[in-house]
Backbone as JSON Lines, residues from 0, in Angstrom:
{"i":0,"aa":"M","n":[118.07,-4.43,72.39],"ca":[116.89,-3.69,72.03],"c":[115.72,-4.67,71.92]}
{"i":1,"aa":"V","n":[114.53,-4.22,72.33],"ca":[113.34,-5.06,72.33],"c":[112.3,-4.44,71.4]}
{"i":2,"aa":"R","n":[111.66,-5.27,70.6],"ca":[110.6,-4.81,69.72],"c":[109.27,-4.83,70.47]}
{"i":3,"aa":"I","n":[108.35,-3.96,70.07],"ca":[107.03,-3.91,70.7],"c":[106.33,-5.26,70.56]}
{"i":4,"aa":"S","n":[106.47,-5.91,69.41],"ca":[105.82,-7.21,69.21],"c":[106.37,-8.25,70.18]}
{"i":5,"aa":"E","n":[107.63,-8.13,70.57],"ca":[108.21,-9.06,71.54],"c":[107.67,-8.8,72.95]}
{"i":6,"aa":"L","n":[107.44,-7.52,73.29],"ca":[106.88,-7.19,74.6],"c":[105.49,-7.8,74.77]}
{"i":7,"aa":"A","n":[104.71,-7.81,73.7],"ca":[103.33,-8.31,73.78],"c":[103.25,-9.81,74.06]}
{"i":8,"aa":"S","n":[104.34,-10.53,73.84],"ca":[104.33,-11.98,74.06],"c":[104.85,-12.37,75.44]}
{"i":9,"aa":"L","n":[105.13,-11.39,76.3],"ca":[105.69,-11.66,77.63],"c":[104.65,-11.47,78.72]}
{"i":10,"aa":"E","n":[104.65,-12.37,79.71],"ca":[103.78,-12.21,80.87],"c":[104.35,-11.14,81.79]}
{"i":11,"aa":"V","n":[103.47,-10.42,82.46],"ca":[103.87,-9.39,83.41],"c":[103.69,-9.98,84.81]}
{"i":12,"aa":"I","n":[104.78,-9.98,85.59],"ca":[104.81,-10.55,86.94],"c":[105.04,-9.43,87.96]}
{"i":13,"aa":"N","n":[104.24,-9.45,89.03],"ca":[104.39,-8.49,90.11],"c":[105.45,-8.99,91.09]}
{"i":14,"aa":"L","n":[106.5,-8.23,91.28],"ca":[107.56,-8.62,92.2],"c":[107.12,-8.58,93.67]}
{"i":15,"aa":"E","n":[106.09,-7.82,93.97],"ca":[105.64,-7.69,95.35],"c":[105.0,-8.97,95.88]}
{"i":16,"aa":"D","n":[104.23,-9.67,95.02],"ca":[103.54,-10.87,95.49],"c":[103.71,-12.08,94.58]}
{"i":17,"aa":"G","n":[104.45,-11.92,93.49],"ca":[104.72,-13.03,92.58],"c":[103.57,-13.39,91.65]}
{"i":18,"aa":"K","n":[102.49,-12.61,91.67],"ca":[101.33,-12.92,90.84],"c":[101.55,-12.53,89.38]}
{"i":19,"aa":"V","n":[100.95,-13.33,88.5],"ca":[100.94,-13.0,87.08],"c":[99.81,-12.01,86.86]}
{"i":20,"aa":"L","n":[100.14,-10.82,86.36],"ca":[99.13,-9.79,86.12],"c":[98.48,-9.96,84.75]}
{"i":21,"aa":"G","n":[99.17,-10.6,83.83],"ca":[98.64,-10.79,82.48],"c":[99.7,-10.49,81.45]}
{"i":22,"aa":"M","n":[99.25,-10.3,80.24],"ca":[100.16,-9.99,79.14],"c":[99.82,-8.6,78.6]}
{"i":23,"aa":"I","n":[100.82,-7.93,78.09],"ca":[100.64,-6.58,77.56],"c":[99.71,-6.63,76.35]}
{"i":24,"aa":"D","n":[98.72,-5.75,76.38],"ca":[97.77,-5.64,75.28],"c":[98.08,-4.41,74.43]}
{"i":25,"aa":"D","n":[98.62,-3.36,75.1],"ca":[98.87,-2.11,74.4],"c":[99.89,-1.31,75.2]}
{"i":26,"aa":"L","n":[100.36,-0.22,74.63],"ca":[101.3,0.67,75.28],"c":[100.78,2.09,75.2]}
{"i":27,"aa":"K","n":[101.03,2.89,76.23],"ca":[100.79,4.33,76.16],"c":[102.13,4.97,75.84]}
{"i":28,"aa":"M","n":[102.11,5.89,74.88],"ca":[103.36,6.51,74.46],"c":[103.24,8.02,74.45]}
{"i":29,"aa":"D","n":[104.32,8.69,74.74],"ca":[104.42,10.13,74.58],"c":[105.12,10.35,73.25]}
{"i":30,"aa":"L","n":[104.35,10.7,72.24],"ca":[104.92,10.84,70.9],"c":[105.85,12.04,70.78]}
{"i":31,"aa":"N","n":[105.61,13.07,71.58],"ca":[106.5,14.24,71.55],"c":[107.88,13.9,72.08]}
{"i":32,"aa":"E","n":[107.92,13.07,73.12],"ca":[109.19,12.66,73.74],"c":[109.75,11.4,73.12]}
{"i":33,"aa":"G","n":[108.9,10.64,72.41],"ca":[109.35,9.4,71.8],"c":[109.65,8.31,72.82]}
{"i":34,"aa":"R","n":[108.78,8.19,73.85],"ca":[109.03,7.18,74.88],"c":[107.73,6.53,75.33]}
{"i":35,"aa":"I","n":[107.85,5.33,75.89],"ca":[106.72,4.61,76.46],"c":[106.45,5.18,77.85]}
{"i":36,"aa":"T","n":[105.17,5.47,78.14],"ca":[104.83,5.99,79.46],"c":[104.14,4.95,80.34]}
{"i":37,"aa":"A","n":[103.52,3.92,79.73],"ca":[102.83,2.91,80.51],"c":[102.57,1.67,79.66]}
{"i":38,"aa":"I","n":[102.38,0.54,80.35],"ca":[101.94,-0.68,79.68],"c":[100.49,-0.92,80.07]}
{"i":39,"aa":"I","n":[99.72,-1.45,79.14],"ca":[98.3,-1.7,79.39],"c":[98.07,-3.2,79.4]}
{"i":40,"aa":"I","n":[97.45,-3.66,80.49],"ca":[97.13,-5.08,80.65],"c":[95.61,-5.2,80.64]}
{"i":41,"aa":"P","n":[95.06,-6.07,79.79],"ca":[93.6,-6.19,79.73],"c":[93.02,-6.79,81.0]}
{"i":42,"aa":"A","n":[91.77,-6.44,81.26],"ca":[91.05,-7.0,82.4],"c":[90.96,-8.51,82.23]}
{"i":43,"aa":"P","n":[91.0,-9.26,83.32],"ca":[90.88,-10.71,83.2],"c":[89.53,-11.1,82.63]}
{"i":44,"aa":"S","n":[89.52,-12.15,81.82],"ca":[88.25,-12.64,81.28],"c":[87.68,-13.69,82.22]}
{"i":45,"aa":"G","n":[86.4,-13.93,82.08],"ca":[85.72,-14.86,82.96],"c":[85.73,-16.27,82.41]}
{"i":46,"aa":"L","n":[84.74,-17.02,82.78],"ca":[84.59,-18.41,82.41],"c":[84.59,-18.57,80.9]}
{"i":47,"aa":"W","n":[85.38,-19.46,80.38],"ca":[85.52,-19.77,78.95],"c":[85.92,-18.56,78.12]}
{"i":48,"aa":"G","n":[86.6,-17.6,78.74],"ca":[87.12,-16.46,78.01],"c":[86.14,-15.32,77.79]}
{"i":49,"aa":"F","n":[84.93,-15.42,78.36],"ca":[83.98,-14.33,78.21],"c":[84.45,-13.13,79.02]}
{"i":50,"aa":"I","n":[84.23,-11.95,78.48],"ca":[84.65,-10.71,79.15],"c":[83.79,-10.49,80.39]}
{"i":51,"aa":"T","n":[84.43,-10.1,81.49],"ca":[83.72,-9.93,82.76],"c":[83.24,-8.5,82.96]}
{"i":52,"aa":"G","n":[83.54,-7.6,82.03],"ca":[83.13,-6.21,82.18],"c":[84.14,-5.38,82.95]}
{"i":53,"aa":"G","n":[85.26,-5.98,83.33],"ca":[86.3,-5.24,84.03],"c":[87.01,-4.27,83.09]}
{"i":54,"aa":"K","n":[87.71,-3.34,83.67],"ca":[88.44,-2.34,82.89],"c":[89.89,-2.78,82.73]}
{"i":55,"aa":"D","n":[90.48,-2.38,81.61],"ca":[91.9,-2.62,81.41],"c":[92.68,-1.81,82.44]}
{"i":56,"aa":"H","n":[93.9,-2.25,82.73],"ca":[94.74,-1.58,83.73],"c":[95.99,-1.01,83.07]}
{"i":57,"aa":"V","n":[96.46,0.09,83.65],"ca":[97.66,0.76,83.16],"c":[98.72,0.7,84.26]}
{"i":58,"aa":"I","n":[99.91,0.23,83.91],"ca":[101.04,0.23,84.86],"c":[102.06,1.22,84.32]}
{"i":59,"aa":"P","n":[102.38,2.26,85.09],"ca":[103.35,3.25,84.64],"c":[104.69,2.6,84.29]}
{"i":60,"aa":"W","n":[105.32,3.1,83.27],"ca":[106.61,2.56,82.81],"c":[107.65,2.59,83.93]}
{"i":61,"aa":"R","n":[107.56,3.58,84.81],"ca":[108.54,3.67,85.92],"c":[108.43,2.48,86.87]}
{"i":62,"aa":"N","n":[107.32,1.74,86.85],"ca":[107.15,0.56,87.69],"c":[107.71,-0.71,87.06]}
{"i":63,"aa":"V","n":[108.13,-0.63,85.8],"ca":[108.75,-1.78,85.13],"c":[110.2,-1.84,85.61]}
{"i":64,"aa":"T","n":[110.56,-2.96,86.25],"ca":[111.92,-3.06,86.8],"c":[112.86,-3.87,85.93]}
{"i":65,"aa":"K","n":[112.32,-4.82,85.16],"ca":[113.18,-5.68,84.35],"c":[112.37,-6.29,83.21]}
{"i":66,"aa":"I","n":[112.95,-6.26,82.03],"ca":[112.37,-6.97,80.89],"c":[113.31,-8.11,80.57]}
{"i":67,"aa":"G","n":[112.83,-9.33,80.82],"ca":[113.63,-10.52,80.57],"c":[113.26,-11.18,79.27]}
{"i":68,"aa":"E","n":[113.83,-12.35,79.02],"ca":[113.53,-13.1,77.81],"c":[112.14,-13.7,77.85]}
{"i":69,"aa":"D","n":[111.65,-14.02,79.06],"ca":[110.38,-14.72,79.22],"c":[109.29,-13.9,79.9]}
{"i":70,"aa":"V","n":[109.67,-12.93,80.73],"ca":[108.7,-12.17,81.51],"c":[109.12,-10.71,81.65]}
{"i":71,"aa":"I","n":[108.16,-9.9,82.06],"ca":[108.41,-8.51,82.44],"c":[108.11,-8.4,83.92]}
{"i":72,"aa":"L","n":[109.05,-7.89,84.69],"ca":[108.88,-7.76,86.13],"c":[108.5,-6.32,86.47]}
{"i":73,"aa":"V","n":[107.46,-6.17,87.29],"ca":[107.02,-4.85,87.71],"c":[106.89,-4.82,89.22]}
{"i":74,"aa":"R","n":[106.91,-3.64,89.8],"ca":[106.68,-3.47,91.24],"c":[105.31,-2.85,91.41]}
{"i":75,"aa":"H","n":[104.46,-3.55,92.16],"ca":[103.11,-3.06,92.44],"c":[102.74,-3.49,93.85]}
{"i":76,"aa":"R","n":[102.6,-2.51,94.75],"ca":[102.31,-2.82,96.16],"c":[100.92,-3.38,96.33]}
{"i":77,"aa":"E","n":[100.81,-4.38,97.19],"ca":[99.51,-4.95,97.55],"c":[98.65,-3.86,98.17]}
{"i":78,"aa":"G","n":[97.42,-3.78,97.76],"ca":[96.51,-2.76,98.27],"c":[96.46,-1.52,97.41]}
{"i":79,"aa":"A","n":[97.53,-1.26,96.66],"ca":[97.51,-0.13,95.72],"c":[96.75,-0.59,94.49]}
{"i":80,"aa":"R","n":[95.96,0.29,93.92],"ca":[95.15,-0.09,92.76],"c":[95.88,0.31,91.5]}
{"i":81,"aa":"L","n":[95.76,-0.55,90.48],"ca":[96.24,-0.19,89.16],"c":[95.33,0.89,88.62]}
{"i":82,"aa":"T","n":[95.89,1.82,87.9],"ca":[95.09,2.89,87.3],"c":[94.28,2.33,86.15]}
{"i":83,"aa":"E","n":[93.02,2.69,86.1],"ca":[92.16,2.19,85.03],"c":[92.28,3.08,83.81]}
{"i":84,"aa":"V","n":[92.16,2.5,82.64],"ca":[92.17,3.24,81.39],"c":[90.84,3.97,81.28]}
{"i":85,"aa":"E","n":[90.89,5.24,80.91],"ca":[89.65,6.0,80.76],"c":[89.07,5.8,79.39]}
């Protein structure tokens, strides 16, 4: 079993291209069903950590393929866009 606090300390890696997408900032949950529906990764920051004005991204839970001790592996096709948080 994995705690939410443990998930937040793991980098998210895209299996399609090997890129580091970032670290989990938040989770979307379906409280009626009691399950996680998506992971939220913050927009990359710019020079010296200043925010670039980008939007956070949501990766559906169904795209999470493996949660390891050090990383979370997801499948995300090149050219497909991550859904933006509204």
